[in-house]
N, C-alpha and C positions, 0 to 999 in steps of 0.2 A: 504494500500500500504506500501511500504518499508519506514520506518521512516528516514533512512539515505538519501534516495532520496528526501523526502519532506524537510528535513532540509538543504541540500546542493545543491539545484537546482538553486540557484542564481549564476549568472556568473559575476565574478569580473574581469574586463578587464585589470586593470593595474598590478595586482599581485606584487606590490611594485617595478615594473621595473623603474618607474620614479625616485623614491628615490635612486635606486641603480646606475643609469647611469647619472642622470642630477643634482644631488646635491652632494656637496663635503662633504665627511665624514672626519672630522678632527680627526686624531688619537692622542690620548693623549700620550705624551711621558712619559716614566717611571720616577718615583720620583727621582731615583738615578741620572739619566742623567740631569734632571733639576737642582738638587742640585749641581752637579758637574759643570754645566754650570754657575751657579751663583757664585760659589767659584772661578772659573777660571777668570770670568769677573772682580770680585773684585780684584784678585791678579794682573791682567793685568792693571787695572786702577791705582792701588796702585804703581806699578812699574813705570808707565809712568808719573803720575802726581807728585809724590813725589821725583822722581829722584833716586830711589833705583836701577835702572837698572844697573848703573855703579858699585855699590857695589856688586850686584849679579854676574855681569860679572867677577869681580876680585875674588870672592869666588869660582866661578865655574871652573876657569882655573886650579887651583891646584887639585881640586877634579877629574877633567877629566884626569889629568896626573897620579894621583894615580890609577884611574880606568884603564888607559892604561897599567900601570905596573902590576896591578893585573890580567888583562886578559892575558898578556904575560906570567906571572908566572904560571897561571892556565893551559895554553897550554903546557908550559915546563914540568909541573909536571904530565900532562895527565888527569887533572880533566875535561877538555873540549876538544873536538876534534879540529883539526887544522882548518877546514872549519868554524866552529862556531866561533872560536877565531878570524879568519881573518875578519869575518863579524862584530863582535863586535868591533874590532880594527878600522875597516873602519868607523863605526858609530861614535866612539869616536873621530877619527881624523877629521871627517867632522864637528863635533860639535866644536872642537878646532879651526878649520879654521874659522867657523862663528864667534867665539868669538874674535879671534885675528886679523881679517882683519881690515884694517884701515877705517877711515871715507870717504876717497876719493873714495874707491871702491864702497861704498854704494851710494855716491852722483852721480857718473858717471852712475850707472845703472838706477837711477830714473830721470835723466835729459833728 
């Protein structure tokens, strides 16, 4: 008789359906993302625990102002379009707002 029929006449009922639908397959995240997650968590704990958040805040305000002027100059010279410039200026202005708002605004929101 046919050798293929003799070898494959067994009927396997599950065909790995149980493993596909009833078990969780944990996907391993890429090494770059896990390393970035570890670095960001380290920086976050460093800023909060050692009190460097205020120093970073003071350093970021002038950098954002220089970036604001740089984007405005790039729009004026035609290096970037007006729409992209407005978008970047809006993002920088929002970041400035977050850095310059007082503690009372933060406390009212969380109470």
